[in-house]
C-alpha positions in Angstrom: 89.4 -97.1 88.8 88.3 -95.0 85.8 89.1 -97.8 83.3 87.2 -100.2 85.4 84.1 -98.0 85.5 84.2 -97.5 81.8 84.5 -101.2 81.2 81.4 -101.8 83.4 79.5 -99.2 81.5 80.5 -100.8 78.2 79.4 -104.2 79.4 76.0 -102.8 80.5 75.6 -101.2 77.1 76.6 -104.3 75.2 74.5 -106.7 77.2 71.3 -104.8 78.1 71.0 -102.2 75.4 71.5 -104.3 72.3 68.3 -103.2 70.7 69.0 -99.5 71.3 72.5 -99.9 69.9 71.1 -101.7 66.8 68.7 -98.8 66.3 71.4 -96.3 66.5 73.5 -98.2 64.0 70.6 -98.6 61.6 69.7 -94.9 61.7 73.4 -93.9 61.3 73.8 -96.3 58.4 70.8 -95.0 56.6 72.2 -91.4 56.9 75.6 -92.6 55.8 74.0 -94.2 52.7 72.3 -90.9 52.0 75.6 -89.1 52.4 77.3 -91.6 50.0 74.6 -90.9 47.4 74.6 -87.1 47.9 78.2 -86.5 48.7 78.7 -84.1 45.8 76.1 -81.7 47.2 78.1 -79.6 49.8 75.1 -78.6 51.9 73.8 -82.2 52.3 77.3 -83.5 53.0 77.8 -80.9 55.8 74.6 -82.2 57.5 74.7 -85.9 56.9 78.3 -86.8 57.7 78.3 -85.3 61.3 74.9 -86.8 61.8 76.3 -90.2 60.9 79.1 -89.9 63.3 76.9 -88.7 66.1 74.4 -91.6 65.5 77.2 -94.1 65.7 78.2 -92.6 69.0 74.7 -92.8 70.4 73.0 -89.5 69.6 70.5 -90.1 66.8 68.5 -86.8 66.9 70.7 -85.0 64.3 70.4 -88.0 62.0 66.7 -88.5 62.6 65.6 -84.8 62.3 68.3 -83.5 60.0 68.1 -86.1 57.3 65.7 -89.0 57.9 62.5 -87.1 58.6 63.2 -84.6 55.9 63.7 -87.3 53.3 61.4 -90.2 54.0 63.4 -92.9 52.2 66.4 -93.0 54.7 63.8 -93.1 57.5 62.2 -96.2 56.0 65.5 -97.8 55.3 66.6 -97.3 58.9 63.4 -99.0 60.1 64.0 -102.0 57.9 
């Protein structure tokens, strides 16, 4: 029963929310690229890597407000 319910939710997400999923992936990838560039800075790495993971899982607020709004270039890259 639980596996069936999860599969139904996954199908709904894959079929009906494709644009939202693409937006999450785009924002997460922009933050990941920023992490890859600034990975030697410990403070930025502590913010950007968890924000990337959460954006890939569907919560984009840490990525958006933690990195993308603060530095405009990842925000524009996520839009493109």
